[in-house]
Structure formats: C-alpha cells, structure tokens
C-alpha positions as CSV (number, residue, x, y, z in Angstrom):
1,M,0.0,0.0,0.0
2,R,1.5,3.3,-1.0
3,N,1.4,6.8,0.5
4,G,2.7,5.6,3.9
5,S,-0.4,3.6,4.7
6,T,-0.7,0.0,5.7
7,L,-3.6,-2.3,5.3
8,C,-4.8,-4.1,8.5
9,S,-5.4,-7.9,8.4
10,G,-8.6,-8.9,6.8
11,G,-8.2,-6.6,3.9
12,D,-10.9,-4.1,5.1
13,M,-10.3,-0.9,3.2
14,N,-12.0,1.0,6.1
15,S,-9.1,-0.2,8.3
16,I,-6.3,1.5,6.4
17,E,-3.9,3.0,8.9
18,R,-1.1,5.5,8.3
19,E,2.4,5.2,9.4
20,W,3.5,6.6,12.8
21,D,4.4,10.3,12.8
22,R,7.0,12.0,14.9
23,E,4.8,13.0,17.8
24,E,3.6,9.4,18.2
25,V,7.1,8.0,18.1
26,V,8.4,10.6,20.5
27,V,5.9,9.7,23.2
28,L,6.4,6.0,22.4
29,V,10.1,6.2,22.9
30,C,9.9,8.4,26.1
31,E,7.3,6.1,27.6
32,Y,9.4,3.1,26.9
33,F,12.5,4.5,28.6
34,R,10.4,5.8,31.5
35,T,8.9,2.3,32.2
36,K,11.7,0.0,31.0
37,W,12.4,-1.2,34.6
38,F,8.8,-1.4,35.6
39,T,7.0,-4.6,36.5
40,K,4.9,-6.4,33.8
41,E,1.7,-5.1,35.3
42,E,3.0,-1.5,35.3
43,T,4.3,-1.9,31.8
44,D,0.9,-3.2,30.6
45,A,-0.7,-0.2,32.2
46,S,1.7,2.0,30.2
47,Y,0.7,0.3,27.0
48,H,-3.0,0.9,27.7
49,F,-2.2,4.5,28.6
50,L,-0.4,5.1,25.3
51,S,-3.1,3.4,23.4
52,D,-5.8,5.6,25.0
53,F,-3.8,8.8,24.3
54,L,-2.9,8.1,20.7
55,R,-6.4,6.9,19.8
56,A,-7.9,10.0,21.3
57,R,-5.4,12.2,19.5
58,E,-6.2,10.6,16.2
59,T,-10.0,11.2,16.7
60,M,-9.2,14.8,17.6
61,L,-7.1,15.3,14.5
62,T,-9.4,13.6,12.0
63,G,-12.8,14.2,13.5
64,R,-13.6,10.5,12.9
65,P,-13.7,7.5,15.3
66,V,-10.7,5.2,14.9
67,T,-10.8,1.5,14.0
68,D,-10.5,-1.2,16.7
69,T,-7.0,-2.0,15.6
70,F,-5.6,1.6,15.3
71,R,-2.9,2.1,17.9
72,N,-4.5,-0.6,20.1
73,Y,-2.8,-2.3,23.1
74,A,-1.3,-5.1,20.8
75,G,0.1,-2.5,18.4
76,I,1.6,-0.4,21.2
77,R,3.2,-3.5,22.7
78,M,4.7,-4.6,19.4
79,Q,6.1,-1.1,18.6
80,S,7.5,-0.9,22.2
81,G,9.3,-4.2,21.4
82,R,10.9,-2.6,18.4
83,I,12.1,0.3,20.6
84,R,13.4,-2.3,23.1
85,C,15.6,-3.8,20.4
86,L,17.0,-0.4,19.7
87,D,17.9,0.1,23.4
88,P,21.7,-0.6,23.9
89,D,21.0,-1.8,27.5
90,S,18.4,-4.4,26.5
91,H,20.6,-6.8,24.4
92,Y,17.4,-7.9,22.6
93,S,17.2,-8.5,18.9
94,G,14.8,-10.0,16.4
95,M,12.8,-6.9,15.5
96,Q,14.0,-4.0,13.4
97,G,12.8,-0.5,14.2
98,T,11.7,1.9,11.5
99,K,14.0,4.7,10.3
100,L,12.0,7.2,12.3
101,Q,12.2,5.1,15.4
102,K,16.0,4.7,15.1
103,A,16.4,8.4,14.7
104,I,14.3,9.3,17.7
105,V,15.9,6.6,19.9
106,Q,19.3,8.1,19.0
107,E,17.9,11.6,19.9
108,Y,16.9,10.2,23.3
109,L,20.2,8.6,24.0
110,E,22.1,11.8,23.2
111,N,19.8,14.1,25.1
112,P,17.0,12.4,27.1
113,A,15.9,15.5,28.9
114,E,15.3,17.4,25.7
115,L,13.2,14.6,24.1
116,T,11.3,14.1,27.4
117,N,10.4,17.8,27.4
118,E,9.2,17.4,23.8
119,A,7.0,14.5,24.9
120,D,5.6,16.6,27.7
121,R,4.7,19.4,25.3
122,I,2.9,16.9,23.1
123,F,0.7,15.7,25.9
124,E,0.0,19.2,27.0
125,K,-0.7,20.3,23.4
126,Y,-3.6,17.9,22.9
127,A,-5.0,18.3,26.4
128,D,-5.0,22.1,26.0
129,H,-7.1,21.6,22.8
130,G,-9.6,19.2,24.3
131,D,-12.4,21.5,23.3
132,L,-11.8,20.4,19.7
133,L,-12.7,16.9,20.7
134,N,-16.2,17.8,21.7
135,S,-16.9,19.2,18.2
136,S,-15.7,15.9,16.8
137,G,-18.0,13.9,19.0
138,F,-15.2,12.6,21.3
139,D,-15.3,12.8,25.1
140,S,-12.4,15.1,26.0
141,Q,-12.2,13.6,29.5
142,L,-10.8,10.4,28.0
143,L,-7.9,12.3,26.6
144,V,-7.2,14.2,29.9
145,K,-7.3,10.9,31.8
146,A,-4.5,9.6,29.7
147,I,-2.1,12.4,30.7
148,P,0.5,11.3,33.2
149,I,-0.1,12.7,36.7
150,P,3.1,14.9,36.9
151,I,2.2,16.6,33.6
152,L,-1.5,16.9,34.6
153,R,-0.5,18.5,37.9
154,R,1.6,21.1,36.2
155,M,-1.2,21.9,33.7
156,A,-3.7,22.2,36.5
157,C,-1.5,24.5,38.6
158,A,-0.8,26.7,35.5
159,A,-4.4,27.0,34.4
160,K,-5.8,30.5,34.4
161,K,-8.2,31.4,37.2
162,V,-11.2,32.4,35.1
163,K,-14.9,32.0,35.4
164,P,-16.1,29.3,33.0
165,E,-18.1,30.4,30.1
166,R,-21.7,29.6,29.9
167,M,-23.4,28.0,26.9
168,T,-26.9,27.0,25.9
169,V,-27.5,23.3,25.4
170,S,-30.6,21.3,24.6
171,S,-31.4,17.9,26.0
172,L,-34.2,15.3,25.9
173,R,-36.2,15.0,29.2
174,Y,-38.7,12.4,30.1
175,F,-41.9,13.2,31.9
176,R,-42.0,11.1,35.2
177,D,-44.9,10.4,37.4
178,Q,-43.8,12.0,40.7
179,S,-46.2,9.8,42.7
180,I,-44.2,6.7,41.6
181,A,-40.9,8.2,42.7
182,Q,-42.3,9.4,46.0
183,Y,-44.1,6.1,46.9
184,T,-40.9,4.2,45.9
185,K,-38.9,6.2,48.4
186,Y,-41.6,5.8,51.0
187,L,-41.4,2.0,50.6
188,A,-37.6,2.1,51.1
189,K,-38.0,3.5,54.6
190,G,-34.9,5.6,54.3
191,I,-32.6,2.7,53.3
192,C,-30.8,2.5,50.0
193,Q,-32.1,-0.5,48.2
194,L,-28.7,-1.4,46.7
195,C,-26.1,-0.9,49.4
196,G,-28.5,-1.3,52.3
197,Q,-27.2,1.8,54.1
198,K,-29.2,4.6,55.6
199,A,-29.8,7.7,53.5
200,P,-26.7,10.0,53.8
201,F,-28.7,13.0,55.1
202,C,-32.2,14.3,55.5
203,T,-33.9,17.0,53.4
204,R,-35.1,20.3,54.8
205,D,-38.4,18.6,55.4
206,G,-36.7,16.0,57.5
207,E,-37.2,13.2,55.0
208,P,-34.3,10.7,54.3
209,Y,-32.7,11.7,51.0
210,L,-32.9,9.0,48.4
211,E,-33.2,9.2,44.7
212,A,-35.6,7.3,42.5
213,H,-33.9,5.1,39.9
214,H,-35.4,3.2,36.9
215,I,-33.8,-0.2,36.7
216,E,-34.4,-0.3,33.0
217,W,-33.5,3.2,32.0
218,L,-36.2,5.4,30.4
219,S,-33.7,6.3,27.7
220,Q,-33.5,2.6,26.8
221,G,-37.3,2.0,26.7
222,G,-37.9,1.3,30.4
223,E,-41.3,2.0,31.9
224,D,-42.0,4.7,34.5
225,S,-43.8,2.3,36.9
226,L,-43.4,0.9,40.4
227,D,-42.2,-2.4,38.9
228,N,-39.2,-0.6,37.4
229,C,-38.4,1.9,40.2
230,V,-36.2,1.7,43.3
231,A,-34.8,4.2,45.8
232,L,-31.1,4.6,46.0
233,C,-28.6,6.8,47.9
234,P,-26.8,9.3,45.7
235,N,-23.6,7.2,45.5
236,C,-25.4,4.1,44.3
237,H,-27.5,6.0,41.9
238,R,-24.4,7.5,40.3
239,K,-22.8,4.0,40.3
240,M,-25.8,2.6,38.4
241,H,-25.6,5.3,35.7
242,E,-21.8,5.0,35.5
243,L,-21.4,1.2,35.5
244,N,-24.9,-0.4,35.5
245,N,-23.3,-3.8,36.5
246,E,-25.4,-6.8,35.6
247,E,-25.2,-8.2,39.1
248,D,-26.6,-4.9,40.6
249,V,-29.4,-4.8,38.0
250,L,-30.4,-8.4,38.9
251,F,-30.2,-7.5,42.6
252,L,-32.5,-4.5,42.2
253,K,-35.0,-6.5,40.1
254,N,-35.2,-9.1,42.9
255,V,-35.8,-6.2,45.4
256,V,-38.8,-5.2,43.3
257,L,-40.1,-8.8,43.0
258,K,-39.9,-9.2,46.8
259,R,-41.6,-5.8,47.3
260,V,-44.4,-6.7,45.0
261,A,-44.9,-10.1,46.7
262,E,-45.4,-8.5,50.1
263,P,-49.0,-7.7,51.2
C-alpha cells in the first residue's frame, strides 16, 4: 500500500492505517524508557495509557472514530518491542525499528531531557485543545485521563483562574410520574435498596434523602412504573448510571419482586 499507509489484516479498506508520525514515536520512545524497569503489570498499564492517548489524539485530528486496531494495546506492545531492540541496554534483537524510530531513539540517547520535554509538550498540546474533541463527538475527558499525573498537575496549577463560560444546550427529558418516585422512596423507609445503608442525610423537610432510579433506563425503553423503580442513595444512583453492573441490575430486580410479593 503506497502513500505511507498499511492495510490491516482482513483486507478491510476501512481499516487502512497510516504510518506513525514524529509525535507518536516521541511519546512511544519516552514512555518506553520511562517504564523499562517497571513490573509487567506496570508496563501493561503504560501500553494501555499510550493506546488511549494516541487513539484520542487521532480522533481529535481527523474528527472521525478510529478502527479497533488503530494504535490498540497489541500494536503499542509490538512497537515498544521494536524500541526495546534499539535500546543498547536491553541486548534484545529479532525486531527492526523503523527509520524514524531509530532516529528518535538516538535523539533520546544523546539528550534524554530534551526529548522528554518534547513528549511533555505533546501531551499538553492535545489536552489544551480538548475543546476540539467535543466538536468531533469525542469525550475530551478520555484524553485528559490519559495524561501522566506529573504533567497533569503542572497543567492544572498553571491554568488561568477564570470563570467558566456559559453555553446553551438542549437535552431530551422524560416526563416522570412523581407519585411513583415518591411512593418508591416511602417503601424504602430511608434505606438505599442497593447498598442497604441509611440515607446519607435528611432533606429540609426531615425526609431521608434517596433518589428514584429506573432499573431499565427510560432512555432505553424502560417503563415509568413501580415495577421498574427503586430508591437509591446518591452514590449508588451514580454508580448505576456509570457502571450499570449486571449483578446490581439483577439484585434490584429481585428487590422489586420481593416488594411486589409483600402484602
């Protein structure tokens, strides 16, 4: 395949991926040398971190979602293996690095501080332009989460102290029957129906604070009914909307079944 692109296995033309550019190789090389003495678990975490960052970066630059194979964990691991073979301390062989990889590894060996600073600037560059990700349909928080903590701390401390801008947004809201929510909370008797703990505080009216939750989400076709509604503490309610673990869903469905069976 010409023009610096390679075709992924399977021959899918939608999976054509370009060659690595300088920014990608710089962060790859610096991350390799940063983690070369880490444990296997720590190194694996580094591979996942690099994959998340480079995939987010590509979405930001192109405005399109990436393929499953683009800069994924397996690809990062393989390319790190190439860098390892270029490391004079490793004594590993069997894989040949690209011309660009060889050049950047040499730059690192000659002046590691300078190349590390370049890598830091690359991380900062894309985190600083996270607003562009929103316009491309990508969650900018995913990119920020991929930034190493020391760099993230420096960015946060250097951020300007300004009031955030306001913007108008539109969203889809569902009409809920408040009697269902209120009666569900009454039946819970101030106890979260997931964790079994007391409500964390009381309202100004002296009522235990719980939140009504639809086991099958309304946005996914769930009914606004007593058979689909439970009362949760704020933590568990957030947990269900963040994780929605299958075990928790089944547990809450059993809570409703037992409640319906009671006279």
